[in-house]
N, C-alpha and C positions, 0 to 999 in steps of 0.2 A: 714478431716484432723484436727488433734486434737490441735497442736500449732505448731508455726514457728520452734521450735527445734526437732520437729518429724522427725524421720530419713527419713521415706517415703517422706515427703514433700521435705526435703533436697536432696533426690535422684532425684525428678522430676525436681527440679531446674538445678541440676548438668547435666541432660539429656539436658536442653536447655542452657547449658553453662552459668549458672547465678549463683551468689552467693547471700545470703540475701541481701547484700548491693547494687548489680547491679540490683537485682530484684526490690528493693525499688525504685531505681533511674528510672528504666524503667516504674514503676507503675505511678510515678510522670509525666513522660513525656505523658503516655498514658491518664491520668487524664486531664492534659493540653490540649492535643489534642482534647479530647471528649468535653471539655468545651470551646474549640476554644480559648485558651489563648495562642496558638502559632501556627505559620503557618508551622511547620514541618510536612511533611506527613508520612504516615504509611510506606512506603518504606525505608525513611530515619531512623525511629526508628528501623526497622528491621535490617538495615545494620549496624547502630551504635552498637548493641548488638549482631550481627551476629547470629540472631534468625533463626533456621531451620523452618520457617514459610512463608507462602505466605502473603503479606501485607494485602489481604482480610481476611485471617484466623486470622491474629493478630487483625484486626478491630473487627471482629465478636467474636472470642475467647471465645466462650461459654463452650468448653471443654478443656481449658488450664489453667494454673495457673493465667492467667490474666482475667479469668471470673469474673463475680460479686460476686459469692459465695467465690471464693479463696480470692479475694480483701477483702471482708467483714471480713473473718476469719483473714486474716494476720493484718488487723488494729485493729481488736478486740484483739487478742493476743498481739499485739505490745503495745496497750493502757494499758492492764492488767500489762504487764511487766514494762513500763515507770512509771505509777502512782504509783508503789510500792517504788519508790525512791523518796528521798526528794525533794520537789518542787523546791528549788532554784538550786539545782545541775541538776535537769532534764532540767529547763529553760536553764541553761548555755550550757549543752551539746547539747540540741536541737538546739540552736542559732548557735553555733560552727559548728555542722553538717550541717546545713541548708546553711551556708556561703560556706563551703569547696564543697558541692555538686553543689551550684550555680557556683563556679568557674570551677569546673571539667565539669559540663555541658557546660559552654561557650567554654572551650577548645575542648570538643568533637564535638560540633557543628560547630566550626570553622574548625576543622580537617576534618569533614565529607564534608563541603561545598568545601574545597580545593580539597579534593579527587575527589568529584563529577565533579568540574571544569577540573581537569586534565583528568580525564577519557573521558569526552565528547570531550574536545579538542584534545586529542590524537586520539580518534576514528575518528573524522572528519578529522584530518591532514592525518591519514594513508589511509583513503577512496580516498582523493583528490590526494596524492602521487601515489596510486596504478593506479588510473585512468589516471593521467597525464603520467605516465610511459608507460601504455598500449596504450595509443592514440599516443604518440611519435613513437611507432613501426609500426604504420599503413602506408600503401604505399599512396603516393598522388594520388588524382583523376585526371583524364583526363577530363578537362572541355569542353563541347560541343561548338558548334558554336551558335550564337545568332538565335532564332527563332521568326518569326513574330506572332503576335496575331491578328487573323482574327475575326471580330465581327460575331456573329451568334445569332438568337433568342433563340437557345437552347444551354445550357451548361450542362456539365456532372461532376459527382462526383464519384470517385472510393472509396469504402469502404471496409476495411478489418480489422481484429484484432484477438485477442486471439491465438497469435501465440504460447504461452507457450514454448519458445525456450529453449533448453538444455535438455527437458524431453526425455526418450528413453523407449519405450514399445511396445509391441504386444497385441492386443486384437483379441482373436481367437473365431471362432464359433462353432457350434454344431458338425460339421465334421472335427475339426482341422484347417479349413481354416482361414486364417488371414482376419479379418474384417477391421483392420486399424493397421499400423505399423507407429511408429514415432521416428525420431531422428533429430538432428541438419541437416544431410545430406538430410533427406526427407523434412524437411522445406525449404531447399534451393531450391531443385528441384520443390516443389509446388510454391514457388514465381517465379522462372523463367517460370514455366507453366502459371502462373497468367500474368506475363510480356508479353508473347507472345500472349495470348488471348486479352490483353488490347490493345497491339499495333495493332492487327488486327481490333479492334473496332475502334481506333483512325483513322486508314487508310481509312476504308469503310465510316466512317461518317465525315470525314474531320475535326476532332477536333483539334483545336489549344491551347486550354488551359483546364486543367484538375484539379479539385480539388481533392486531395488525403487525406482522413481521416483515420488515424490508431486509432482504437476505444479502444486500451489497452490490458492489460495482456500479454505483450510480453515474461515475464517469466513465470516459473512455480512454483519455489520452495522457495519463502520467507515466505509464511505463516506458514508452518509446517516443523518439522524435517523430517518427513516420505518423504515429496516431496523433500527436499534437498537431500536425499539419492538416489533418482531417477535421478538427474541431473548430466550430464557429467561434466560440468564446475562449478566452484565457482561463487558466486553472482557477483563479481566484473568482473572477466574474462568473463562470460556469457553476461553481461551487454554490454561490449565493443565490443566483437564479434558480437552481434546482431546489435548494433549501427552502426558498421563498414559495415556489410552486407547491411543493409537497406539504408544506404547512398550510397553505390555503386549501388545499385538497382534503387534508385531515380535518381541517376546521370544519369545512363543509359537510364531511362525513358525520361529525358529531351533532349535526342537526337531526339525524336519524338514529344514532346509535351511540352508546358509550364506547370509547375507544381506549384500549389499553396498548401503547405503541412500544415496540423495540425494534432495534436495527443492529446488525453487524456490519463490519467493514469488509470491503472486498480487496483483492490483490491490484485491481486497476486504480484504486484510489490511493494507494500507498505511495509516499514521496520517496523516490529512489535517487536520492542526490549522489552527485560525484560518481555517477556510473555504477553505484554498487548494486549487487544482487538482491532479489526479494528477500524480505526477512531482516535486512539490515537496520532499517529505520521503522520498525513495526509500531512505535509510538507516534510516529510522524505520518498521520493518515488524514486526508481532507474529510473523511467521514466524520471525524471529531467536530469539524466546523459545521457540518450539516445537522449533527444531533444537537449541538448548542443552540443554532439558530431556531430550529423546530421547538426546543424546550422553551426558549425565551418567548417566542412568538406565542405560544399556546399556554403560557404560565397562568393565565387568568381564566382558561376555559374549564368549567366545572365538569364538562363531560369527556375530558382528556387526561390520560395518565401517561407519562413518560417513564419506563423503566430501563435501567442501566445496570447490566450485571458487571461485577468486578473483572470477570474472565475476559470481557469485550465480545462474548457470545450472547446468543438469545437464550434465555432460559425462563420457563413459565411452568407452574403447576395447574394444569387444567382438568378439572373433574377427576382429581387424585392421579392423573398421569404426568410424569416428569418429561416435558417437551424441551428439546435442545435443539437450537438452530444455529447452523455454522455457513460460512459463505459457500462451502462445498468443494474447496480445492483439495480433494482427497481422491484417491483411485477408487476406493470402495466404501460406500456407506455402510454396508452390512459389517465389515471389519471394524469401521470407524465407530459404530454404536457400542460395539464391545470394548473398544479402547478407551472411549470417553467414560463409559461406565467404570471401568477400572481405575481410570486417572482420578476421577472426582469421588470415586467410592460411593456412588449414587446410581441405581439402576435407571438407565435411560429408556423410557418406553416409546417414544417417538424421536426420531432424528430426522431434521429437515435441512436440506441443503440446496443451494442454487448452483452458480457457477458454469454448468454444463449446458445450459440453454435449452434444455429439454425437460419436460415433465415425466415423472414416473413413480410408481408406488410398488412396495413390496412387503408383505408379511414376513416377519422374521422370528416370530414366536407368539406366545398367547398375550395379545395385547400390546405386542412389540411391533412397530412398522417403522420403515424409512421411506421418505418422501423426496423426490427431487422436483424442484419448483421451475417451471418455464421461465423465459426471459422476456422482458418487455421489448427488447430490440429486435427479436426474431432473427432471421438469416442474416448474417454479415460475411465479410471477407473470410474470417477464420473458419466459419461454418462450412463454406463452400471448399476451402482448402482441405478440410478434414472430411469433406463428403458426408457431413451430417447436417440435418436441418430439421426445424420444427416450427410450429406456429408461434407467433407472439401470444403471450397469454398470462395468466395467474391462475392459482388455486385457491379454493376455499374449503376448509375441512370442518366436519363436525365430530365432536369427542363426547364419549359417555364413559363414566366412571366404570372400571372393570371390564370394558370392552375395547377401548382405545378408539381408533378411527372407526366411525359408523356411517359417515356419508362424505361425498366428496363432489365439488362442483368445479369441472373443468372449464374454465373461463378463456375463451378464445377471442382475440382482439384483432 
């Protein structure tokens, strides 16, 4: 780049929607940001000048007019041009220009903050309104009669998750046979199949209380646009439909057993707005809606109890055992059980995780076990890509004090 007036350089600025004046303003902001003289973030700078760049690209910017070489060339040419003027006039013009830029920057920053506040509040209000409207249309539940709780040395927990509700697909084999098909209707069929098998176990074993743990990932399509295209319902509609079904399912189960319900949230139900990576918006998870809808719908059910742990994880003390449930997005549950015990300064006796879509069990000490929970969805595209597959299913575990897990029901659906 020869100088600021060079047509090629002006053409590059025009491609970014900039003039030499706005370019200089933007450079000042970038320098302030780089030197930590302002708390404005890269996304705000991008939005302020409507730059066709990702914030990370703007930050790195080695191949854009904001790169070190371009900035150096710009100020070099600018200094040459300005030092050719009389010193007094230059100082006056520079001071006036800086004052104007300062006021303009203040107005731009204020406008950006106002627009940001309006966008965030409008989005939150819209989501709440849609959920409220959807919940109002739900039919009231028929509350069952009170069931007694009979003391027993053995207590049971039902574990399921990875429902990926709303997804529709078929996985075919070598001869054109269907290895797995999935849809909202198939999900409901599997849940009622699970219901019937669980009720049979309850009846045979005279179970009066059942811990029910939902391990997360109830939805399939918030992570990527490709997944959204496979969903039958939108995010809000699918969330309400799933929550209503699970509330009805749990309500029916309370006709046979007292239920203590907990759920944790999965990575698939995390809202990743503005293309941000996982973990950016951990508090914005549609699982929150599911939990609140279930709690509201079953608030008058005497045989149902919703438990919410402040960590967002599942935690219960069952027959003297500390049982922790996580979605399971960890490499190794055996390492995780030690890490969680150290983090919370509490010995975790049983660690339960989902996420991997296959079941498994391993004893890792006296009365200490790690349990992987299979998925409701079964084989999907990801399973085929990873060359890993397992039956759709759930797990039911029996616990005894001092012994840990003493029995297991592998429920295939």
